[in-house]
C-alpha positions as CSV (number, residue, x, y, z in Angstrom):
1,M,-0.3,-23.3,15.3
2,E,1.2,-23.3,11.8
3,E,-2.3,-22.8,10.4
4,A,-2.8,-19.9,12.7
5,V,0.4,-18.3,11.6
6,R,-0.5,-18.8,8.0
7,V,-3.9,-17.0,8.6
8,L,-2.2,-14.1,10.4
9,R,0.4,-13.8,7.6
10,G,-2.5,-13.5,5.1
11,L,-3.9,-10.6,7.2
12,A,-0.5,-9.0,7.8
13,W,0.9,-8.7,4.3
14,Q,-1.6,-5.9,3.4
15,H,-1.2,-4.1,6.7
16,D,2.6,-3.6,7.0
17,G,2.9,-6.8,9.0
18,V,0.6,-5.7,11.8
19,V,-2.6,-7.5,12.9
20,T,-5.1,-6.7,15.7
21,R,-6.3,-9.4,18.0
22,E,-9.9,-8.6,16.9
23,Q,-8.9,-9.3,13.2
24,A,-7.3,-12.5,14.3
25,V,-10.3,-13.7,16.1
26,S,-12.6,-12.8,13.2
27,A,-10.4,-14.9,11.0
28,G,-10.7,-17.9,13.2
29,V,-7.6,-17.5,15.4
30,S,-8.7,-17.7,19.0
31,G,-7.6,-15.4,21.8
32,R,-5.8,-18.4,23.5
33,V,-3.8,-19.2,20.3
34,W,-3.0,-15.4,19.9
35,R,-1.6,-15.4,23.4
36,R,0.5,-18.5,22.7
37,L,1.9,-17.0,19.6
38,V,2.9,-13.9,21.6
39,N,4.5,-16.1,24.2
40,D,6.4,-18.0,21.5
41,G,7.7,-14.9,19.9
42,K,5.8,-15.4,16.6
43,V,3.7,-12.3,17.3
44,R,5.2,-9.3,19.1
45,E,2.6,-7.1,20.8
46,L,3.3,-3.5,19.9
47,A,0.3,-2.3,21.9
48,R,-2.5,-4.0,23.7
49,G,-4.3,-6.2,21.2
50,V,-2.0,-5.2,18.3
51,G,0.9,-7.4,17.1
52,L,3.6,-7.7,14.5
53,V,3.4,-11.1,12.8
54,D,6.5,-13.2,12.3
55,A,8.3,-10.9,14.8
56,D,11.1,-13.4,15.2
57,R,12.2,-12.8,11.6
58,C,10.6,-9.5,10.4
59,A,11.6,-6.0,11.4
60,L,9.0,-3.4,12.4
61,S,8.8,-0.6,9.9
62,S,7.7,3.0,10.8
63,R,4.5,2.4,8.8
64,G,3.9,-0.7,10.9
65,L,4.4,1.1,14.1
66,L,2.0,3.9,12.9
67,R,-0.6,1.4,11.9
68,A,-0.2,-0.2,15.4
69,G,-0.7,3.1,17.1
70,L,-3.8,3.9,15.1
71,A,-5.3,0.5,15.7
72,A,-4.5,0.6,19.5
73,Y,-6.5,3.8,20.0
74,G,-9.4,2.9,17.8
75,E,-11.3,4.3,14.8
76,R,-11.1,7.9,16.0
77,A,-7.3,8.0,16.2
78,V,-5.5,10.1,13.7
79,A,-1.8,10.4,12.8
80,V,-0.4,13.9,13.6
81,L,2.8,15.9,13.6
82,H,5.9,14.1,12.2
83,S,3.8,11.0,11.4
84,A,1.2,12.9,9.4
85,A,3.9,14.8,7.5
86,R,5.6,11.6,6.5
87,V,2.4,10.0,5.3
88,H,1.8,13.0,3.1
89,G,5.3,12.7,1.7
90,M,6.7,16.0,3.0
91,R,10.5,16.1,2.9
92,G,12.7,17.7,5.6
93,V,10.8,16.1,8.5
94,P,13.4,15.4,11.2
95,P,13.8,11.7,12.1
96,V,12.1,10.6,15.3
97,E,11.8,7.1,16.8
98,C,8.2,7.3,17.7
99,V,4.8,7.8,16.0
100,H,2.4,10.5,17.0
101,I,-1.3,9.8,17.4
102,A,-4.2,12.1,18.3
103,T,-7.3,10.8,20.0
104,P,-10.1,12.5,21.7
105,D,-9.5,10.6,24.9
106,T,-6.2,9.1,26.0
107,A,-7.4,8.2,29.5
108,S,-7.1,4.5,28.7
109,R,-3.5,4.5,27.4
110,R,-3.2,1.4,25.2
111,G,-0.2,2.4,23.3
112,G,3.1,0.7,23.6
113,P,6.7,1.8,23.3
114,G,7.3,4.3,20.5
115,I,3.6,5.3,20.3
116,V,2.9,8.8,21.6
117,A,-0.7,9.8,22.1
118,H,-2.0,13.3,22.2
119,R,-5.4,14.2,23.6
120,R,-6.8,16.4,20.8
121,R,-10.2,16.9,19.2
122,L,-10.1,17.4,15.5
123,R,-12.8,18.6,13.2
124,A,-13.9,16.3,10.4
125,D,-12.6,18.8,7.8
126,E,-9.1,18.5,9.5
127,I,-8.8,14.8,8.8
128,V,-8.1,13.0,5.5
129,T,-7.2,9.4,4.6
130,V,-3.9,9.0,2.8
131,D,-2.6,5.5,1.7
132,G,-5.0,3.9,4.2
133,F,-4.0,6.1,7.2
134,A,-6.2,8.6,8.9
135,V,-4.0,11.8,9.1
136,T,-4.5,15.5,9.6
137,T,-4.9,17.6,6.5
138,P,-1.7,19.2,5.1
139,V,-2.8,22.6,6.4
140,R,-3.4,21.3,9.9
141,T,-0.2,19.2,9.8
142,L,1.9,22.2,9.0
143,A,0.1,24.3,11.7
144,D,0.9,21.6,14.3
145,L,4.4,20.7,13.2
146,V,6.2,23.8,11.9
147,P,6.0,25.7,15.2
148,T,7.7,22.8,17.0
149,L,10.7,22.7,14.7
150,P,13.9,24.7,14.4
151,P,13.5,27.3,11.5
152,E,15.8,25.3,9.1
153,E,13.6,22.2,9.4
154,G,10.4,24.2,9.5
155,L,11.1,26.0,6.2
156,A,12.2,22.8,4.5
157,V,8.9,21.2,5.4
158,L,6.9,24.2,4.2
159,D,8.8,24.4,1.0
160,S,8.3,20.6,0.4
161,A,4.5,20.9,1.0
162,L,4.3,23.7,-1.5
163,H,6.6,21.9,-4.0
164,L,4.5,18.7,-3.9
165,G,1.3,20.6,-4.3
166,L,0.0,19.5,-0.9
167,V,-0.9,23.1,-0.2
168,E,-1.1,26.2,-2.3
169,A,0.6,29.5,-1.4
170,A,-2.8,31.1,-0.6
171,E,-3.4,28.4,2.0
172,L,-0.4,29.5,4.1
173,E,-2.6,32.1,5.6
174,A,-4.8,29.3,6.9
175,V,-1.7,27.6,8.3
176,E,-0.8,30.8,10.2
177,R,-4.3,31.1,11.5
178,A,-4.4,27.5,12.7
179,A,-1.0,27.9,14.4
180,A,-1.9,31.2,16.1
181,G,-1.4,31.2,19.9
182,R,0.6,28.0,20.0
183,P,4.2,27.9,21.4
184,G,6.5,28.6,18.5
185,A,3.9,30.3,16.3
186,G,5.9,33.6,16.3
187,R,9.0,31.7,15.1
188,A,7.0,30.1,12.3
189,R,5.4,33.3,10.9
190,P,8.6,34.6,9.1
191,L,9.0,31.1,7.5
192,L,5.5,31.3,6.1
193,E,6.4,34.6,4.4
194,I,9.4,33.2,2.6
195,A,8.2,29.6,1.9
196,D,8.6,28.8,-1.8
197,A,7.3,26.0,-4.0
198,R,10.4,26.2,-6.3
199,A,12.7,24.8,-3.6
200,E,13.5,21.2,-4.6
201,S,15.3,19.9,-1.5
202,P,15.6,20.5,2.2
203,L,19.2,21.6,1.6
204,E,18.1,24.3,-0.8
205,S,15.7,25.5,1.8
206,R,18.5,25.7,4.4
207,V,20.8,27.5,2.1
208,R,18.2,30.1,1.2
209,L,17.2,30.7,4.8
210,D,20.8,31.5,5.8
211,C,20.9,33.9,2.9
212,V,17.7,35.6,3.9
213,R,18.8,35.9,7.5
214,G,22.1,37.4,6.3
215,G,20.5,40.0,4.1
216,V,21.5,38.4,0.8
217,A,18.3,36.8,-0.3
218,P,18.6,35.3,-3.8
219,D,16.8,37.1,-6.7
220,E,15.7,33.8,-8.3
221,L,15.2,30.1,-7.5
222,Q,15.7,27.5,-10.2
223,H,17.0,30.1,-12.5
224,E,17.4,28.9,-16.1
225,V,20.6,29.9,-17.9
226,V,21.3,29.7,-21.7
227,L,24.7,28.0,-22.1
228,P,27.2,29.2,-24.8
229,G,27.7,25.7,-26.0
230,G,24.0,25.2,-26.6
231,G,21.4,24.0,-24.2
232,R,20.2,25.3,-20.9
233,A,21.1,24.8,-17.3
234,R,19.1,25.4,-14.1
235,V,20.8,26.7,-11.0
236,D,19.3,26.4,-7.5
237,L,19.8,30.0,-6.4
238,A,20.8,33.1,-8.4
239,W,21.8,36.7,-7.7
240,L,21.4,38.8,-10.9
241,T,21.8,42.4,-9.8
242,G,25.5,42.7,-9.3
243,L,28.4,43.3,-11.7
244,R,28.2,39.6,-12.7
245,P,25.7,36.9,-12.0
246,I,26.3,34.7,-8.9
247,F,24.8,31.2,-9.0
248,A,24.7,28.8,-6.0
249,E,24.1,25.0,-6.1
250,A,23.0,23.0,-3.1
251,D,25.0,19.8,-3.4
252,G,23.3,16.9,-1.5
253,A,25.6,14.0,-0.9
254,D,23.1,11.4,-2.1
255,V,23.0,12.9,-5.6
256,H,26.1,14.8,-6.3
257,S,28.7,12.4,-4.8
258,R,28.1,9.8,-7.6
259,P,31.0,9.7,-10.2
260,D,28.6,10.5,-13.1
261,A,27.2,13.4,-11.1
262,L,30.7,14.8,-10.3
263,F,31.6,14.7,-13.9
264,R,28.4,16.4,-14.9
265,D,28.7,19.1,-12.2
266,R,32.2,20.0,-13.2
267,S,31.3,20.2,-16.9
268,R,28.3,22.4,-16.1
269,A,30.4,24.6,-13.9
270,N,32.7,25.3,-16.8
271,E,29.8,26.2,-19.0
272,L,28.4,28.6,-16.4
273,A,31.8,30.2,-16.0
274,L,31.8,31.0,-19.7
275,V,28.7,33.1,-19.3
276,G,30.6,35.2,-16.8
277,A,29.0,33.8,-13.7
278,L,30.6,33.0,-10.3
279,V,29.4,29.6,-9.2
280,L,29.2,28.7,-5.5
281,R,28.5,25.3,-4.1
282,F,27.2,24.5,-0.7
283,T,26.8,21.3,1.2
284,W,24.7,20.4,4.3
285,R,27.7,21.0,6.5
286,D,27.9,24.6,5.3
287,T,24.4,25.2,6.8
288,L,25.2,23.9,10.2
289,R,26.8,27.2,11.3
290,R,24.5,30.1,11.0
291,G,25.8,32.9,8.7
292,R,28.4,30.8,6.9
293,V,26.5,30.6,3.6
294,A,25.5,34.3,3.7
295,G,29.1,35.3,4.5
296,V,30.4,33.4,1.4
297,V,27.7,35.1,-0.8
298,R,28.6,38.6,0.6
299,R,32.3,38.0,-0.2
300,A,31.3,36.9,-3.7
301,F,29.7,40.2,-4.3
302,Q,32.9,42.0,-3.2
303,S,35.2,39.9,-5.3
C-alpha cells in the first residue's frame, strides 16, 4: 500500500493533487488497491474515478476541484463561467464554492459535490488551453459570465480582462454579439460601453460605475499630475473641468492599510493639495450603497 501511495503522489504533484483511476491503473495501481485507498481515507473521491491523493492530510484547492471536474466529464469537458475567468486571471470574479464545467452531454452525471455541469456545445474556436486547463476563450467567457453578474462585478471583470490584455476594446463587440439573447444581456450592454483597460482594480471599477450612474463620470482615469516638489503622481480618477481639479483614489484595504502605504498616501495627498486639487478617497464600503460615491463627488463640485 505504501508503494501505491508513493506512485499516486508522483502522479498527483503535477496535477494539483488529483489523480484519475485510469491514471492510477496505467501506473500499476490496481482498481482493487485504489478502492482500498479510498476506503482508508488516503484517496478522497471527488467524482467517479477521480480522487485527491493524501486526502487525510492535504486540502483540496479550487484548481484541484476544477481538474477533477474536467477529468470526470472526459476530454470534451471545458471550464466555463467563473472557473474559466479565474483560469484566465480575471479579477473581480465573485467567489463561488463550485466549479463550472461545460460538456456536450451531461446525461451520465459523473460529477461530485461542488462540480456543476452545463450541457453546452462549444465551437473549436471558442476553446483554448490555459495553464493545462481547457477553458472558454476570453471573449466567450465574458459573454457567458458578465450577463449573470450584478453590474458592479460585471464591469470589474470586463475592466480586468481589458487591463490584462486578454481582450482588446474592439473585441467587446464580439462579446456583445455572443451574449445577445441571453438573460441579462441587456444589463451587460451598458457595461460594455464604459469598460476601460485603464482601471487597475475591481474597486476602481465600482467607484467609476457609481459615478457614471450618478451623472458625474470622471474625465480621466490614471491621470498623471506634476507635483510642486518634483516628481509625478498618478490618481485613479480625475475631474478636470471644474473650478479646481478633483481627484479620487480607490483605497483597497489590502494595499492602503499597511503602515508604509498610509504614510505614503498622506504625503502624496499633501502634495496634491498644493496643486490646488481636492482629493477624495473611497473604500469598498462606500460602493455598497448605490449613489454614495456620486453624491460625494457632486458635493465636491459645489464646495
